[in-house]
C-alpha positions as CSV (number, residue, x, y, z in Angstrom):
1,M,2.0,25.6,24.6
2,S,1.6,21.9,23.9
3,D,4.5,19.6,24.8
4,A,3.4,17.2,22.1
5,Q,5.8,16.8,19.2
6,P,4.5,18.3,16.0
7,I,4.2,15.6,13.5
8,T,3.8,12.3,15.6
9,G,1.8,13.9,18.5
10,L,4.3,12.0,21.0
11,R,4.6,13.4,24.5
12,P,7.3,13.2,27.1
13,G,7.1,10.1,29.1
14,E,5.6,8.1,26.2
15,L,8.9,6.4,24.9
16,A,11.3,4.1,26.5
17,P,15.0,4.8,26.1
18,H,15.6,1.7,24.0
19,A,13.5,1.7,20.9
20,F,13.1,-0.3,17.8
21,V,12.3,1.3,14.2
22,C,10.9,-0.3,11.2
23,G,9.2,0.7,7.8
24,D,5.9,-1.0,8.0
25,P,3.4,0.0,10.7
26,A,2.2,-3.6,10.7
27,R,5.7,-4.9,11.7
28,V,5.3,-3.0,15.1
29,E,2.8,-5.2,16.1
30,R,5.1,-8.2,15.3
31,I,8.1,-6.8,16.9
32,S,6.1,-6.3,20.3
33,A,4.1,-9.6,19.9
34,D,5.7,-11.2,23.0
35,W,6.2,-8.3,25.1
36,D,4.9,-8.6,28.6
37,E,2.7,-5.4,28.2
38,K,2.4,-2.6,25.9
39,R,0.1,0.3,24.6
40,V,-0.3,2.3,21.4
41,V,1.1,6.0,22.2
42,A,0.9,7.3,18.5
43,E,-0.9,6.3,15.4
44,V,-0.8,8.9,12.6
45,R,0.3,9.1,9.1
46,E,3.0,6.1,8.6
47,Y,4.0,6.4,12.5
48,T,2.6,3.7,14.6
49,V,4.5,3.7,18.0
50,V,4.0,1.3,20.9
51,T,5.6,1.4,24.3
52,G,5.7,-1.5,26.8
53,S,8.4,-3.9,28.3
54,K,9.8,-7.3,27.9
55,D,11.5,-9.2,30.7
56,G,11.2,-6.1,33.0
57,V,13.1,-3.9,30.3
58,P,10.8,-0.9,28.9
59,L,10.9,-0.8,25.1
60,T,9.4,1.1,22.2
61,A,8.8,0.0,18.6
62,A,8.0,2.6,16.0
63,S,7.4,2.7,12.2
64,H,9.1,5.2,10.1
65,G,7.4,4.5,6.6
66,I,9.6,4.4,3.5
67,G,12.6,6.6,3.0
68,A,14.8,9.1,4.7
69,P,12.7,12.3,5.1
70,G,9.9,10.3,7.2
71,T,12.7,8.5,9.1
72,A,14.3,11.8,10.0
73,V,11.2,13.0,11.4
74,L,10.4,10.1,13.6
75,V,14.2,9.8,14.7
76,E,14.3,13.6,15.6
77,E,11.1,13.5,17.8
78,M,12.3,10.3,19.5
79,I,15.6,11.7,20.5
80,K,13.8,14.8,21.8
81,L,11.9,12.6,24.0
82,G,14.8,10.9,25.5
83,V,15.4,7.7,23.4
84,K,19.1,6.7,23.8
85,T,19.5,3.7,21.6
86,I,17.7,3.1,18.4
87,L,17.9,-0.3,16.3
88,R,16.3,-0.6,12.8
89,I,14.7,-3.8,11.9
90,G,14.3,-3.7,8.1
91,N,14.2,-5.3,4.5
92,S,17.1,-4.8,2.2
93,G,18.3,-5.8,-1.2
94,G,21.5,-8.0,-1.3
95,L,24.3,-6.3,-3.4
96,D,27.0,-8.9,-2.5
97,P,26.4,-11.9,-4.9
98,A,26.9,-14.4,-2.2
99,L,23.8,-13.2,-0.2
100,E,20.5,-15.2,-0.5
101,I,17.0,-14.3,0.2
102,G,16.6,-14.6,4.1
103,D,20.1,-14.0,5.1
104,L,20.5,-11.1,7.5
105,A,22.8,-8.1,7.1
106,I,24.2,-6.1,9.9
107,T,25.2,-2.5,9.1
108,T,28.5,-1.4,10.3
109,G,28.2,1.9,8.2
110,C,26.4,3.4,5.4
111,V,27.1,5.1,2.1
112,R,24.9,8.2,2.4
113,D,23.2,8.3,-1.0
114,D,20.1,9.9,0.2
115,G,19.0,13.6,0.1
116,T,17.9,14.0,3.7
117,S,21.1,13.4,5.6
118,R,22.9,15.7,3.1
119,T,20.5,18.5,4.1
120,Y,21.9,17.9,7.8
121,V,25.5,17.6,7.4
122,V,28.4,17.6,4.6
123,P,28.4,14.3,2.7
124,E,32.0,13.5,4.2
125,Y,30.4,13.2,7.5
126,P,30.4,9.3,8.0
127,A,27.1,7.2,8.8
128,V,28.6,4.6,11.4
129,A,26.8,2.1,13.5
130,S,27.5,2.2,17.2
131,Y,30.2,-0.4,18.1
132,D,27.9,-1.5,21.1
133,V,24.9,-2.2,18.8
134,V,26.9,-4.0,16.1
135,A,28.6,-6.2,18.7
136,A,25.3,-7.0,20.5
137,L,23.7,-8.0,17.1
138,V,26.6,-10.3,16.2
139,E,26.6,-11.9,19.8
140,A,22.8,-12.4,19.5
141,A,23.3,-14.1,16.1
142,R,25.8,-16.4,17.3
143,T,23.1,-18.2,19.4
144,T,21.0,-18.9,16.2
145,D,21.4,-20.8,12.9
146,A,20.9,-17.6,11.0
147,Q,23.1,-16.7,8.0
148,V,24.4,-13.4,9.1
149,R,26.9,-10.9,7.5
150,T,28.4,-7.7,8.5
151,G,29.2,-4.9,6.2
152,V,28.6,-1.5,4.7
153,T,25.0,-0.6,3.5
154,W,24.1,1.7,0.5
155,S,21.4,3.9,1.8
156,L,19.5,5.5,-1.0
157,D,16.5,7.1,-2.3
158,A,14.1,6.4,-5.2
159,F,13.4,2.7,-4.9
160,Y,12.4,2.1,-8.7
161,A,15.2,4.5,-10.1
162,R,17.8,3.0,-8.1
163,N,16.7,-0.9,-8.5
164,A,17.2,-2.8,-11.6
165,V,16.3,-6.1,-13.3
166,A,18.9,-8.2,-14.5
167,G,18.7,-8.8,-18.2
168,P,20.2,-11.0,-20.8
169,K,24.2,-11.4,-21.0
170,G,24.7,-9.3,-17.8
171,T,22.6,-6.2,-18.8
172,L,20.4,-4.2,-16.3
173,Q,17.0,-3.1,-17.1
174,S,15.0,-0.3,-15.7
175,M,12.2,-0.7,-13.2
176,S,10.8,2.9,-13.7
177,V,8.0,3.8,-15.8
178,G,8.5,3.4,-19.6
179,G,12.0,2.2,-19.0
180,Y,13.3,5.7,-17.7
181,W,16.9,5.2,-16.5
182,P,19.7,7.7,-16.8
183,T,22.8,5.9,-17.7
184,H,24.6,7.2,-14.5
185,L,22.2,5.1,-12.3
186,E,23.0,1.7,-14.0
187,A,26.7,2.8,-13.3
188,R,26.1,3.6,-9.6
189,I,24.8,-0.2,-9.1
190,R,27.9,-1.3,-10.7
191,D,30.1,1.0,-8.6
192,M,28.5,-0.2,-5.5
193,Q,29.2,-3.8,-6.1
194,A,32.9,-3.2,-7.2
195,A,33.3,-1.4,-3.8
196,R,32.0,-4.6,-2.0
197,I,29.0,-3.0,-0.6
198,L,26.9,-5.7,1.3
199,N,23.3,-4.5,0.9
200,C,21.1,-1.6,0.0
201,E,18.0,0.0,1.8
202,M,16.5,3.4,2.2
203,E,16.6,4.5,5.9
204,A,19.8,3.5,7.8
205,G,21.9,6.3,6.4
206,V,19.8,8.9,7.8
207,L,19.2,7.1,11.2
208,L,23.0,6.6,11.8
209,T,23.8,10.1,10.5
210,L,21.4,11.8,13.0
211,A,22.5,9.3,15.7
212,G,26.2,10.7,15.3
213,L,25.1,14.3,15.2
214,F,22.9,14.2,18.2
215,G,24.9,11.8,20.4
216,I,22.9,8.6,20.8
217,R,23.7,5.1,19.6
218,A,22.1,3.2,16.6
219,G,22.4,0.3,14.5
220,A,20.5,-1.8,11.8
221,I,19.7,-5.5,11.0
222,C,17.9,-6.2,7.8
223,V,16.6,-9.3,6.0
224,V,17.9,-9.6,2.4
225,S,14.3,-9.5,0.9
226,D,15.7,-9.6,-2.8
227,K,18.8,-9.6,-4.7
228,A,20.2,-6.4,-6.4
229,P,19.8,-6.3,-9.4
230,W,16.6,-8.5,-9.3
231,P,16.6,-11.8,-11.2
232,G,13.2,-11.0,-12.0
233,P,10.4,-8.5,-11.0
234,S,8.8,-10.8,-8.7
235,E,11.7,-11.9,-6.9
236,I,11.2,-10.3,-3.7
237,D,10.2,-11.7,-0.3
238,L,9.6,-9.0,2.5
239,D,8.7,-11.6,5.1
240,A,11.5,-14.1,4.4
241,N,13.1,-14.8,7.9
242,M,11.8,-11.7,9.6
243,G,10.9,-13.6,12.4
244,Q,14.6,-14.6,13.2
245,C,15.6,-10.9,12.4
246,I,13.4,-9.7,15.1
247,E,14.7,-12.3,17.5
248,I,18.1,-11.3,17.2
249,A,17.3,-7.6,17.3
250,T,15.3,-8.2,20.4
251,N,18.0,-10.2,22.2
252,A,20.6,-7.6,21.4
253,M,18.6,-4.8,22.6
254,L,17.8,-6.4,25.9
255,A,21.5,-7.1,26.3
256,L,22.3,-3.6,25.7
257,A,19.6,-2.3,28.0
258,R,20.9,-4.7,30.8
259,A,24.5,-3.4,30.4
260,D,23.2,0.1,30.8
261,A,21.4,-0.7,34.1
């Protein structure tokens, strides 16, 4: 019987205990750009996985694509192969009106509004970031001039159905085909803002849920790439301040790995 994982094809010994994950396969190259050495260990579907080292610390970087189902596949297979710490580097929408594009959001916990994590465990189970990971990210951010906030993340499904464009006089307008938008989806955005949710994205909830269930530590830091609801349909910058986000995440992970050693 093959010892390869069924979806990614990853095998024992190909992953480091400390791993970054991200949505875009192209970002894996950016995360690992200044590593001392690296090799591609998987490249299938949305999953590009690189393992190497930086400053003597073994590291892995892997892409999970968009959304919770594909993220869960990658996270499960990584944990089965011995990964102990997972840090997501991502994009997000800013729900807090004080956030600006390019700010950084460190997730302390998630509103689990995805279907995948609820398949694993009851909705009341919390999706909480590891205290060690949050603390390491905050400490790494202090050495930079980054605008960083910590808070609760709304982790959701259905990018177009859940997002909205700001219309006249405070109204919200659908981003889906033909303006499709049930009224409860508009109310949901208002409810999340009223609850002081910091930002929204699509993968941290399932990552933190699985980390809790399977006994590893995990966290997330995201660039605010757009403001939710959008001021206009073109108001998104997926690359704004991503370099500083990667820098902070890398320094945090190296600190965690050294403390583990």
